[in-house]
C-alpha positions in Angstrom: 0.9 -11.6 -5.0 -2.1 -12.9 -3.7 -5.4 -11.2 -4.6 -5.5 -9.6 -1.0 -2.2 -8.2 -1.1 -2.4 -6.8 -4.7 -5.8 -5.2 -3.6 -4.2 -3.8 -0.8 -1.2 -2.2 -2.7 -3.8 -1.1 -5.5 -6.0 0.6 -2.6 -2.7 2.5 -1.7 -2.2 3.8 -5.1 -5.8 4.7 -5.7 -6.3 6.3 -2.4 -3.1 8.4 -2.6 -3.9 9.4 -6.4 -7.4 10.6 -5.2 -6.5 12.3 -1.9 -2.7 13.0 -2.2 -2.6 12.4 1.4 0.7 11.6 3.4 1.6 8.1 4.3 -0.1 8.0 7.8 -3.1 9.4 6.4 -3.3 7.1 3.4 -2.7 4.2 5.7 -5.6 5.1 8.0 -8.0 5.6 5.0 -7.0 2.3 3.3 -7.1 0.4 6.8 -10.5 2.0 7.7 -12.2 1.1 4.3 -11.1 -2.5 4.9 -11.7 -2.9 8.5 -7.9 -3.0 9.4 -6.0 -1.2 11.9 -3.2 1.4 10.6 -0.6 -0.9 12.1 -2.1 -4.0 10.4 -1.9 -2.1 7.1 2.0 -1.2 7.6 2.7 -4.7 8.6 0.9 -6.1 5.5 2.8 -3.6 3.3 6.4 -4.4 4.7 5.5 -8.2 4.1 4.6 -7.3 0.5 7.7 -5.5 -0.1 9.9 -8.2 1.4 8.1 -11.0 -0.7 7.7 -9.2 -4.0 10.0 -6.1 -4.3 11.7 -7.7 -7.2 8.5 -8.7 -9.2 7.4 -6.4 -11.9 3.7 -6.0 -10.9 5.1 -4.7 -7.3 7.6 -2.3 -9.0 4.8 -0.9 -11.2 2.3 -0.3 -8.4 5.0 0.9 -6.0 6.1 3.5 -8.7 3.0 5.2 -8.6 3.2 6.3 -5.0 5.6 8.7 -3.3 9.3 7.5 -2.5 9.1 8.7 0.8 6.2 6.0 1.8 8.4 3.8 3.7 7.6 0.4 2.3 
């Protein structure tokens, strides 16, 4: 994962851990703090999933988020 991709996924984990918000609200908070629109964040997350879903680091971070988050 690139540093930017890793930071985004870590940001999702951290934001959810602190706020416990639903997917859309978490996306909005993560995007807002990075100057990104929610759709940009979603697109990046789906691309990260496509590229790294079989990698250990992705699996570990993804496991710390609700299964219903669609990426």
